[in-house]
C-alpha positions as CSV (number, residue, x, y, z in Angstrom):
1,X,0.0,0.1,0.2
2,X,0.9,3.4,-0.3
3,X,0.6,7.4,0.0
4,X,2.3,10.4,-0.9
5,X,3.8,12.6,2.4
6,X,2.8,15.7,2.5
7,X,4.9,17.2,5.6
8,X,8.3,17.5,2.8
9,X,8.6,21.6,3.2
10,X,9.0,24.2,5.6
11,X,5.9,24.6,5.6
12,X,4.9,21.4,5.9
13,X,3.8,20.5,2.3
14,X,5.0,19.9,-0.8
15,X,4.0,21.4,-4.2
16,X,1.4,18.7,-4.7
17,X,-0.8,19.3,-1.6
18,X,-1.8,23.5,-3.1
19,X,-4.4,20.8,-4.7
20,X,-5.8,19.5,-1.2
21,X,-6.9,23.1,-0.5
22,X,-10.1,22.0,-0.8
23,X,-10.0,18.8,0.5
24,X,-9.7,21.2,4.4
25,X,-13.1,22.0,4.3
26,X,-14.4,18.6,4.4
27,X,-15.0,17.1,7.5
28,X,-18.4,15.4,9.1
29,X,-16.1,14.1,12.6
30,X,-18.7,11.6,13.9
31,X,-19.3,12.3,18.0
32,X,-18.7,9.0,19.2
33,X,-17.3,5.8,17.8
34,X,-20.1,2.7,16.1
35,X,-18.4,0.3,18.2
36,X,-16.4,-1.3,20.5
37,X,-12.3,-0.6,19.1
38,X,-11.3,-3.4,20.9
39,X,-13.4,-5.4,19.1
40,X,-12.0,-7.2,15.8
41,X,-11.9,-4.7,13.5
42,X,-9.3,-5.2,10.5
43,X,-8.4,-1.6,9.6
44,X,-6.1,1.1,10.8
45,X,-7.6,4.1,8.8
46,X,-5.8,7.9,9.0
47,X,-8.1,10.6,8.7
48,X,-6.9,14.1,8.2
49,X,-8.1,18.1,7.2
50,X,-5.1,18.7,7.5
51,X,-5.7,20.8,10.6
52,X,-7.9,17.8,12.4
53,X,-6.6,14.5,12.5
54,X,-7.6,11.2,14.0
55,X,-7.3,7.6,13.1
56,X,-10.6,5.3,12.7
57,X,-11.0,1.0,12.7
58,X,-12.9,-0.4,10.0
59,X,-14.2,-3.3,9.7
60,X,-14.3,-5.3,6.8
61,X,-16.4,-8.3,7.2
62,X,-19.1,-5.4,8.4
63,X,-18.2,-2.8,6.0
64,X,-19.1,-0.9,9.5
65,X,-16.0,1.9,11.3
66,X,-15.4,3.1,15.1
67,X,-15.0,6.4,14.0
68,X,-12.2,8.6,15.4
69,X,-11.0,6.1,17.9
70,X,-8.2,8.3,18.8
71,X,-6.6,11.6,17.7
72,X,-3.4,12.2,15.4
73,X,-1.4,15.2,14.2
74,X,-3.1,16.9,10.8
75,X,-0.2,15.2,9.2
76,X,0.7,11.5,9.4
77,X,1.4,8.1,8.6
78,X,1.3,4.7,10.7
79,X,3.4,1.3,10.4
80,X,1.9,-2.0,11.9
81,X,4.2,-4.7,13.3
82,X,2.4,-7.4,15.8
83,X,0.1,-6.1,17.4
84,X,0.9,-2.5,17.2
85,X,0.6,0.4,15.9
86,X,3.4,3.2,15.2
87,X,2.1,6.4,14.3
88,X,4.8,8.9,12.6
89,X,3.2,12.7,13.4
90,X,5.3,14.8,10.7
91,X,6.2,18.3,10.8
92,X,4.7,20.1,13.4
93,X,4.5,17.9,15.5
94,X,7.9,15.6,15.0
95,X,7.7,12.5,17.1
96,X,6.3,8.7,16.5
97,X,3.6,7.1,19.0
98,X,3.4,3.2,19.4
99,X,-0.3,2.2,20.0
100,X,-1.9,-0.7,21.4
101,X,-4.0,-2.0,19.2
102,X,-4.3,-5.2,21.3
103,X,-5.6,-2.7,24.3
104,X,-8.2,-0.8,23.1
105,X,-5.3,1.8,21.4
106,X,-3.9,2.9,24.3
107,X,-0.5,4.7,23.9
108,X,2.6,2.9,25.0
109,X,5.0,5.1,24.3
110,X,5.8,8.0,22.2
111,X,9.4,9.4,21.6
112,X,10.5,12.6,20.1
113,X,12.7,12.8,16.8
114,X,13.8,16.7,17.1
115,X,11.8,19.4,16.8
116,X,11.4,20.5,13.1
117,X,12.7,17.0,11.9
118,X,10.1,15.8,9.9
119,X,9.8,12.3,10.1
120,X,9.0,10.3,6.8
121,X,8.2,7.1,7.9
122,X,9.2,4.1,10.1
123,X,11.2,0.4,9.1
124,X,11.8,-1.9,11.9
125,X,15.0,-4.7,10.8
126,X,13.7,-6.1,13.9
127,X,11.8,-6.0,17.2
128,X,15.0,-4.1,18.4
129,X,15.7,-1.4,16.0
130,X,13.5,0.3,13.9
131,X,14.4,3.3,11.3
132,X,12.9,6.7,11.1
133,X,14.0,8.8,8.3
134,X,13.2,12.6,8.5
135,X,12.7,14.3,5.8
136,X,14.3,17.7,7.5
137,X,17.9,16.1,8.8
138,X,20.3,14.1,7.4
139,X,20.4,11.2,9.9
140,X,18.1,8.4,10.1
141,X,16.9,7.9,13.3
142,X,17.8,4.2,15.3
143,X,15.2,3.4,17.9
144,X,13.8,1.0,19.6
145,X,10.5,0.0,18.9
146,X,9.9,-2.0,22.2
147,X,10.0,1.1,24.2
148,X,11.0,4.5,21.8
149,X,14.2,4.5,23.1
150,X,16.9,5.9,21.2
151,X,19.5,3.9,20.0
152,X,21.5,6.5,17.5
153,X,21.7,7.8,13.9
154,X,22.9,7.0,10.5
155,X,24.3,9.1,8.4
156,X,23.3,9.9,4.6
157,X,24.6,13.6,3.9
158,X,27.0,11.3,1.4
159,X,24.1,11.3,-0.7
160,X,22.9,14.6,-0.4
161,X,22.5,17.0,-3.2
162,X,24.6,20.3,-3.1
163,X,22.3,21.9,0.0
164,X,24.0,19.4,2.3
165,X,20.3,17.6,3.0
166,X,19.7,14.0,1.1
167,X,15.1,14.6,2.0
168,X,14.7,11.3,3.2
169,X,11.5,10.2,2.1
170,X,10.2,6.4,3.5
171,X,12.3,3.2,4.4
172,X,11.5,-0.6,4.6
173,X,13.2,-3.6,5.7
174,X,14.4,-5.8,2.9
175,X,16.6,-8.6,1.8
176,X,18.3,-8.4,5.5
177,X,18.9,-4.0,4.7
178,X,17.2,-0.9,5.5
179,X,16.4,0.5,2.8
180,X,16.0,4.5,2.7
181,X,14.3,6.4,-0.6
182,X,16.4,9.5,-1.0
183,X,14.4,12.6,-2.9
184,X,17.3,15.1,-2.9
185,X,15.3,18.3,-3.1
186,X,16.3,21.6,-3.8
187,X,14.9,23.9,-0.9
188,X,16.2,26.7,-2.5
189,X,14.0,26.0,-5.7
190,X,10.4,25.1,-3.3
191,X,11.6,21.6,-2.9
192,X,11.8,20.8,-6.7
193,X,14.4,18.0,-7.6
194,X,17.5,18.3,-7.9
195,X,18.5,15.1,-9.8
196,X,17.6,12.1,-9.8
197,X,16.9,9.9,-6.6
198,X,18.7,7.5,-5.0
199,X,18.5,4.7,-2.1
200,X,20.5,4.5,1.1
201,X,21.5,0.3,1.9
202,X,21.6,0.8,5.5
203,X,23.5,-3.0,7.1
204,X,21.2,-3.1,10.1
205,X,24.3,-5.0,12.2
206,X,26.2,-2.0,12.0
207,X,24.1,0.9,11.2
208,X,26.4,2.0,8.3
209,X,25.5,2.9,4.7
210,X,26.9,0.1,2.6
211,X,26.3,1.0,-0.5
212,X,23.8,3.2,-2.4
213,X,21.1,2.3,-5.8
214,X,21.1,5.6,-8.4
215,X,18.4,5.7,-9.5
216,X,17.0,7.0,-12.9
217,X,14.6,8.7,-12.3
218,X,13.7,11.9,-10.0
219,X,11.5,12.3,-6.8
220,X,11.2,8.7,-4.9
221,X,7.7,9.2,-3.4
222,X,4.7,7.8,-1.9
223,X,6.0,3.8,-0.5
224,X,8.3,1.3,-2.4
225,X,6.7,-2.2,-3.4
226,X,8.5,-5.8,-3.2
227,X,7.8,-7.3,-6.4
228,X,5.4,-10.5,-6.3
229,X,9.2,-12.6,-7.5
230,X,10.2,-11.2,-4.2
231,X,14.0,-10.6,-5.9
232,X,12.9,-6.6,-7.3
233,X,12.0,-3.5,-5.2
234,X,9.0,-1.9,-7.3
235,X,10.0,2.2,-6.4
236,X,6.9,5.3,-7.8
237,X,9.2,8.1,-8.9
238,X,6.9,11.3,-9.3
239,X,9.4,13.7,-10.7
240,X,8.4,17.0,-10.9
241,X,5.2,17.7,-10.7
242,X,2.9,17.9,-13.3
243,X,5.5,16.6,-15.8
244,X,5.2,13.8,-17.3
245,X,8.8,12.8,-16.0
246,X,8.7,9.9,-13.5
247,X,6.3,6.3,-13.4
248,X,7.9,2.7,-11.5
249,X,11.4,2.3,-11.4
250,X,12.7,-1.6,-10.6
251,X,15.6,-2.5,-8.6
252,X,17.5,-5.9,-8.3
253,X,17.5,-6.9,-4.7
254,X,20.3,-9.4,-5.8
255,X,22.6,-7.2,-7.5
256,X,21.4,-3.9,-6.2
257,X,20.8,-2.0,-9.4
258,X,18.0,-0.5,-11.1
259,X,16.5,-1.6,-14.1
260,X,14.8,0.9,-14.9
261,X,12.0,2.0,-15.3
262,X,8.5,-0.3,-15.1
263,X,6.1,1.8,-16.7
264,X,7.3,5.4,-17.6
265,X,4.4,8.7,-16.5
266,X,4.0,9.3,-19.7
267,X,2.7,5.4,-20.3
268,X,0.2,6.1,-17.2
269,X,-1.4,9.4,-18.2
270,X,0.2,11.1,-14.8
271,X,1.9,11.4,-11.8
272,X,2.2,8.6,-10.1
273,X,1.2,9.1,-6.0
274,X,0.0,5.7,-5.0
275,X,0.6,2.2,-5.7
276,X,0.2,-1.9,-5.2
277,X,0.5,-5.3,-6.8
278,X,-2.7,-6.7,-7.0
279,X,-3.0,-10.9,-6.6
280,X,-3.1,-11.1,-10.5
281,X,0.3,-9.1,-10.8
282,X,-1.5,-6.0,-12.4
283,X,-0.3,-2.8,-10.9
284,X,-2.6,-0.9,-9.5
285,X,-1.8,2.8,-9.2
286,X,-3.7,6.0,-8.1
287,X,-2.5,8.6,-10.8
288,X,-2.7,12.6,-11.0
289,X,-3.1,14.4,-14.6
290,X,-2.4,17.2,-16.2
291,X,-5.5,18.7,-14.2
292,X,-4.6,17.4,-11.3
293,X,-7.7,14.6,-10.9
294,X,-6.9,11.6,-9.8
295,X,-7.6,8.2,-11.4
296,X,-7.4,4.6,-10.1
297,X,-5.5,3.2,-13.3
298,X,-4.8,-1.2,-13.4
299,X,-1.3,-2.2,-15.3
300,X,-0.4,-5.1,-16.0
301,X,3.6,-6.0,-17.0
302,X,5.0,-6.0,-19.7
303,X,3.5,-3.7,-21.6
304,X,-0.1,-2.4,-20.4
305,X,-1.9,-0.9,-21.3
306,X,-3.1,1.4,-18.4
307,X,-6.9,0.9,-17.8
308,X,-8.7,3.7,-15.8
309,X,-11.0,2.0,-12.7
310,X,-12.5,4.7,-11.2
311,X,-11.5,8.7,-11.5
312,X,-11.9,11.1,-8.7
313,X,-13.6,14.3,-9.1
314,X,-11.0,16.1,-8.8
315,X,-7.4,15.2,-6.7
316,X,-9.1,13.4,-4.2
317,X,-8.1,9.6,-4.2
318,X,-5.4,9.4,-1.8
319,X,-3.5,5.8,-1.2
320,X,-4.5,2.5,-2.4
321,X,-3.6,-0.8,-0.3
322,X,-4.7,-4.0,-0.4
323,X,-6.4,-5.2,2.9
324,X,-7.2,-8.9,1.6
325,X,-6.9,-11.5,-0.9
326,X,-8.5,-9.7,-3.9
327,X,-9.6,-7.0,-2.3
328,X,-8.0,-3.5,-2.8
329,X,-9.2,-0.4,-0.6
330,X,-9.1,3.2,-2.1
331,X,-9.3,6.2,0.5
332,X,-11.7,8.7,-1.8
333,X,-11.5,12.2,0.0
334,X,-14.2,13.3,-1.8
335,X,-15.6,17.0,-1.0
336,X,-19.4,15.8,0.3
337,X,-19.2,12.1,1.5
338,X,-15.4,11.3,1.2
339,X,-14.6,7.3,2.7
340,X,-13.1,4.1,1.8
341,X,-14.1,2.4,-1.5
342,X,-13.6,-1.4,-2.4
343,X,-12.4,-3.0,-5.4
344,X,-12.5,-6.5,-6.7
345,X,-9.3,-7.8,-8.6
346,X,-8.5,-8.2,-11.1
347,X,-11.7,-7.3,-12.2
348,X,-12.0,-3.8,-10.9
349,X,-15.7,-4.3,-10.1
350,X,-16.7,-1.8,-7.0
351,X,-17.6,-4.1,-3.6
352,X,-18.8,-0.5,-1.9
353,X,-21.8,1.1,-3.3
354,X,-20.7,3.8,-1.3
355,X,-17.5,5.0,0.7
356,X,-17.5,3.8,4.0
357,X,-17.3,6.5,6.3
358,X,-14.4,7.2,8.9
359,X,-14.7,10.3,10.1
360,X,-12.4,12.8,8.2
361,X,-11.3,13.0,5.0
362,X,-9.3,9.1,4.9
363,X,-5.6,9.8,3.7
364,X,-4.0,6.2,4.5
365,X,-4.9,2.5,5.4
366,X,-3.4,0.0,7.8
367,X,-4.4,-3.6,7.8
368,X,-4.2,-4.6,11.3
369,X,-2.7,-7.7,12.3
370,X,-5.1,-9.6,14.7
371,X,-4.0,-12.7,16.7
């Protein structure tokens, strides 16, 4: 599953965030949860109008939600590991908060990532070690995910563009390493990409960058996906927003080398925002066209074509996630009736008559791991 980051300028937004301004008017907060959040929920949904943030719990079987079970920062992302949910509260709160899903999502701990650091993600190398890339600092913070205790930093400054900060945007643990996306954004030019992006490959045994992978395209965006063959990491690259200069690039995890674009933004008709690989082997991609209208597109390797499954009413579709075999969830931030939409794969048939209401407009979906 993936979602684009918002807290990626000194003001907390990338250029793309201008397209979200209308979404800040959307609301619809429920006063009380609609069911017990400790019951058997399946989806953890972050929702925000970029002034207020909250999370809701959705039961896939009943298609109902416990609305606003807890509050978060208005600009947050989350990861699930076991019975814990780790919420990364980005620029303006700059912390990681661990929640216990098995105990009504009570807070276990909260750790600052340094004021103004703008943390972007968290990846887990083991039960004892997690990595937090920070957009505004060259060091990746290393934490103990059990209690949030700081364990050190990994310096990425050698991969920076001329402004001295590499702009680390996401992290993932795969192939025995922790991989961090490096944007190389020019903070003197509204955070536009200064050149091709890169991946930092960290050895978690030593917390040293053992190698880097130079990418062909610019601006690693959203979240990467480990391909079904297990040997490739698929990376979304947005390039310059509004310009067809990015796509989805494949990185060979054995050779630690880029194999070039699997599909280009020109093929897809817009900027790549978020994508997943479906059970059918196709890529299900959220694309933003020249008019900043988003669409869910199905693209089947190796040559497509791209098929539009659903087009938003504007810049309204925020993320796509695999939530069950043959089932995708899409965050629809449409102003009058925001919520989660469910789509069957490979047909693309929508399985929701109307979006599942989660209160505020949905921003990110995570599948909960229940015992």
